[in-house]
C-alpha positions as CSV (number, residue, x, y, z in Angstrom):
1,M,-24.6,-148.1,-111.3
2,K,-27.6,-148.3,-109.2
3,S,-29.1,-151.3,-111.3
4,S,-25.4,-153.4,-110.8
5,K,-25.8,-152.8,-106.9
6,L,-29.3,-153.9,-106.9
7,F,-27.9,-157.2,-108.6
8,L,-24.8,-157.6,-106.0
9,A,-26.9,-157.4,-103.7
10,A,-29.4,-160.3,-105.2
11,S,-26.5,-162.4,-105.8
12,I,-25.6,-162.1,-102.3
13,T,-29.0,-163.1,-100.8
14,V,-29.2,-165.7,-103.1
15,G,-26.0,-167.2,-102.9
16,L,-26.1,-167.0,-99.0
17,F,-29.0,-169.4,-98.9
18,A,-29.2,-171.1,-101.5
19,A,-26.7,-174.3,-102.5
20,T,-23.8,-173.3,-102.7
21,S,-20.8,-173.6,-105.1
22,A,-18.5,-176.9,-104.2
23,S,-15.2,-174.7,-105.2
24,A,-15.9,-172.1,-102.4
25,Q,-12.9,-172.2,-99.8
26,F,-13.6,-171.5,-95.9
27,H,-10.7,-169.5,-94.4
28,L,-11.7,-166.5,-92.3
29,P,-9.7,-163.3,-93.2
30,T,-7.7,-161.7,-90.8
31,S,-8.7,-158.1,-91.5
32,L,-11.8,-156.8,-92.9
33,S,-12.2,-154.1,-95.4
34,S,-13.4,-150.4,-94.4
35,T,-16.5,-151.1,-95.9
36,S,-17.7,-153.9,-94.1
37,S,-19.5,-153.6,-90.7
38,G,-19.1,-155.0,-87.6
39,S,-22.0,-157.6,-88.6
40,S,-20.5,-158.8,-91.9
41,T,-17.7,-159.5,-88.9
42,D,-20.0,-161.1,-86.5
43,A,-21.4,-163.2,-89.9
44,L,-17.7,-164.1,-90.1
45,A,-17.7,-165.6,-86.4
46,A,-20.8,-166.7,-86.7
47,Q,-19.3,-169.2,-89.6
48,D,-16.4,-170.3,-88.0
49,A,-18.0,-171.3,-84.8
50,L,-20.8,-173.7,-87.1
51,V,-17.7,-175.2,-88.9
52,K,-16.3,-176.0,-86.3
53,S,-19.4,-177.4,-84.7
54,F,-20.1,-179.3,-87.7
55,V,-16.5,-181.0,-88.3
56,A,-16.3,-181.9,-84.3
57,S,-19.8,-183.5,-84.5
58,Q,-19.1,-185.2,-88.0
59,S,-15.6,-186.2,-86.9
60,E,-17.3,-188.7,-84.2
61,V,-20.6,-189.4,-86.8
62,L,-18.0,-191.0,-89.0
63,A,-16.2,-192.8,-86.8
64,A,-19.5,-194.2,-85.4
65,Q,-20.6,-195.1,-88.7
66,S,-17.5,-196.5,-89.9
67,L,-17.8,-199.2,-87.2
68,L,-21.3,-199.4,-88.0
69,A,-20.7,-200.4,-91.4
70,Q,-18.0,-203.0,-90.2
71,A,-20.2,-204.0,-88.3
72,Y,-22.4,-205.2,-91.1
73,G,-19.6,-205.8,-93.2
74,L,-20.1,-203.0,-95.3
75,K,-16.1,-202.5,-95.9
76,D,-16.0,-199.9,-98.9
77,Q,-18.5,-197.9,-96.7
78,A,-16.3,-197.8,-94.0
79,K,-13.5,-196.7,-96.0
80,L,-15.3,-194.2,-97.4
81,C,-16.0,-192.8,-93.6
82,D,-12.5,-193.3,-92.4
83,D,-11.2,-191.5,-95.3
84,Q,-13.5,-188.4,-95.1
85,Q,-12.9,-188.6,-91.7
86,K,-9.4,-187.6,-91.9
87,A,-10.1,-185.5,-94.8
88,L,-12.3,-183.1,-92.3
89,Q,-8.8,-182.4,-90.3
90,S,-7.1,-181.1,-93.0
91,T,-5.9,-177.4,-92.4
92,S,-7.9,-176.0,-95.4
93,L,-11.5,-176.9,-95.4
94,D,-13.6,-175.8,-98.5
95,T,-17.0,-176.0,-99.0
96,E,-16.6,-179.1,-101.3
97,T,-14.9,-181.0,-98.6
98,L,-18.2,-180.2,-96.1
99,E,-20.4,-181.1,-99.0
100,K,-18.9,-184.4,-99.7
101,T,-18.9,-185.3,-95.8
102,V,-22.9,-185.0,-95.9
103,D,-23.6,-186.8,-99.1
104,I,-21.0,-189.6,-97.3
105,S,-22.1,-189.7,-94.1
106,S,-26.0,-189.5,-95.7
107,K,-24.9,-192.4,-97.5
108,A,-23.7,-194.2,-94.7
109,N,-26.9,-193.6,-92.4
110,D,-29.1,-195.0,-95.8
111,E,-27.2,-198.4,-96.0
112,I,-26.6,-198.8,-92.2
113,T,-30.6,-198.2,-91.9
114,A,-31.2,-201.1,-94.4
115,Q,-29.0,-203.6,-93.0
116,Q,-30.8,-202.6,-89.1
117,A,-34.0,-203.3,-90.9
118,K,-33.3,-206.9,-92.1
119,Q,-31.2,-207.9,-89.1
120,A,-32.2,-207.2,-85.5
121,T,-30.1,-210.1,-83.7
122,L,-26.7,-209.3,-83.4
123,T,-23.4,-211.5,-83.2
124,A,-20.9,-211.4,-80.6
125,E,-18.5,-209.6,-83.1
126,E,-21.4,-207.4,-84.4
127,K,-22.0,-206.5,-80.9
128,E,-18.5,-205.7,-80.0
129,Y,-18.8,-203.3,-83.0
130,Y,-22.0,-201.7,-81.7
131,A,-20.6,-200.6,-78.3
132,Q,-17.5,-199.4,-80.0
133,S,-19.0,-197.3,-82.2
134,L,-21.7,-195.9,-79.2
135,P,-19.4,-193.5,-77.4
136,H,-18.9,-192.1,-80.6
137,F,-22.5,-191.6,-82.1
138,A,-23.2,-190.0,-78.9
139,K,-21.1,-187.4,-79.0
140,G,-21.7,-187.4,-82.7
141,V,-25.6,-186.5,-81.8
142,L,-24.9,-184.1,-78.8
143,G,-22.9,-182.0,-81.1
144,T,-25.1,-182.2,-84.0
145,H,-27.4,-180.8,-81.4
146,D,-24.9,-177.9,-81.3
147,V,-24.9,-177.3,-84.9
148,I,-28.5,-176.8,-85.3
149,V,-27.6,-174.0,-82.8
150,Q,-24.9,-172.8,-84.3
151,A,-26.9,-172.9,-88.4
152,E,-29.7,-170.8,-86.5
153,K,-27.2,-168.4,-84.9
154,F,-24.9,-167.5,-88.3
155,T,-28.6,-167.6,-90.4
156,T,-29.9,-164.6,-87.6
157,T,-26.4,-163.1,-88.3
158,A,-25.6,-163.5,-91.7
159,K,-28.9,-161.9,-92.9
160,G,-28.6,-159.3,-90.9
161,S,-24.8,-158.5,-92.0
162,M,-26.6,-157.8,-96.0
163,S,-25.6,-154.5,-95.9
164,G,-21.9,-154.9,-94.5
165,L,-21.1,-157.4,-97.1
166,S,-23.1,-155.2,-100.0
167,G,-19.4,-154.0,-100.8
168,L,-17.3,-157.2,-99.6
169,T,-17.4,-159.7,-103.0
170,S,-15.0,-161.8,-101.3
171,G,-17.0,-161.7,-97.7
172,M,-20.1,-163.2,-99.5
173,T,-17.9,-166.0,-100.8
174,K,-16.1,-166.9,-97.6
175,L,-20.1,-167.3,-95.9
176,K,-21.1,-170.1,-98.6
177,A,-19.3,-172.8,-96.3
178,G,-21.6,-171.6,-93.2
179,A,-24.6,-171.4,-95.9
180,F,-24.4,-174.9,-97.1
181,V,-23.9,-176.2,-93.3
182,A,-26.7,-174.0,-92.1
183,K,-29.4,-175.5,-95.6
184,S,-28.0,-179.0,-95.3
185,T,-28.7,-179.3,-90.9
186,P,-32.6,-179.7,-91.2
187,S,-32.9,-183.1,-93.0
188,Y,-29.4,-184.4,-92.5
189,S,-30.0,-184.5,-88.8
190,K,-33.5,-185.5,-88.5
191,N,-32.0,-188.8,-90.8
192,L,-29.0,-188.7,-88.5
193,F,-31.1,-189.0,-85.0
194,D,-33.0,-191.7,-86.7
195,V,-30.4,-194.1,-87.0
196,F,-29.1,-193.4,-83.6
197,R,-32.7,-193.8,-81.9
198,K,-32.4,-197.4,-83.9
199,T,-28.9,-198.2,-83.2
200,M,-29.8,-197.3,-79.5
201,T,-32.9,-199.9,-79.6
202,I,-30.8,-202.8,-81.1
203,S,-28.3,-202.4,-78.6
204,Q,-30.4,-202.3,-76.0
205,N,-32.8,-205.2,-77.3
206,N,-29.2,-207.2,-77.8
207,G,-27.5,-206.7,-74.4
208,V,-24.7,-204.0,-75.6
209,K,-23.2,-201.7,-72.9
210,V,-24.6,-198.3,-73.4
211,P,-22.7,-195.6,-72.4
212,S,-24.0,-192.8,-69.8
213,D,-23.7,-190.2,-72.6
214,A,-25.5,-192.2,-75.3
215,T,-28.5,-192.4,-72.9
216,Q,-28.2,-188.8,-72.1
217,A,-28.2,-188.1,-76.5
218,L,-31.2,-190.4,-76.6
219,G,-32.7,-188.9,-74.1
220,G,-32.2,-185.5,-75.9
221,L,-34.0,-186.2,-78.4
222,E,-37.2,-187.5,-76.9
């Protein structure tokens, strides 16, 4: 019995802070088992805040990426961003949706970066797409800053909830969505911020009107 408990505790630790299964459903329970402590409730609440922040910021980022992709004639990439933005609005989010969002957005960043490296001068039509993208991109970047904060809170809270979750397998599963976002955020956000900086530079060099919130978002990266 003792060995099985140790195995379960180890499984929880690995499941929480390693790459997660794509099939884990993200639905916060309305009530918890009596074996769960207040700290486990806090972990679920922290996950809820983290995922909500992620969805809000990514919805804006995907909108910006779609417009930038259209600026460079990347119609397929733009459609992927549009479709994934709609998927994020689903009432039933799962870890697979979150993983797919990061994957699509990361690939869009790569495609946009490649085009920006080739072409620094924009046509009138491309300037319009850039102008439309900036408000969304700014909100997405500012929102991603909040995701970073929420990810740190979630990680700290989740670590402290291990004893409360040790008897609640379903609770452990529920934390997989938060664990994925927390794990993927550092590398993803760095790449996103780099693309935003480049987008702002190209916009300013081509006389694209830059909204104040975009300037604010850029200043927050310095």
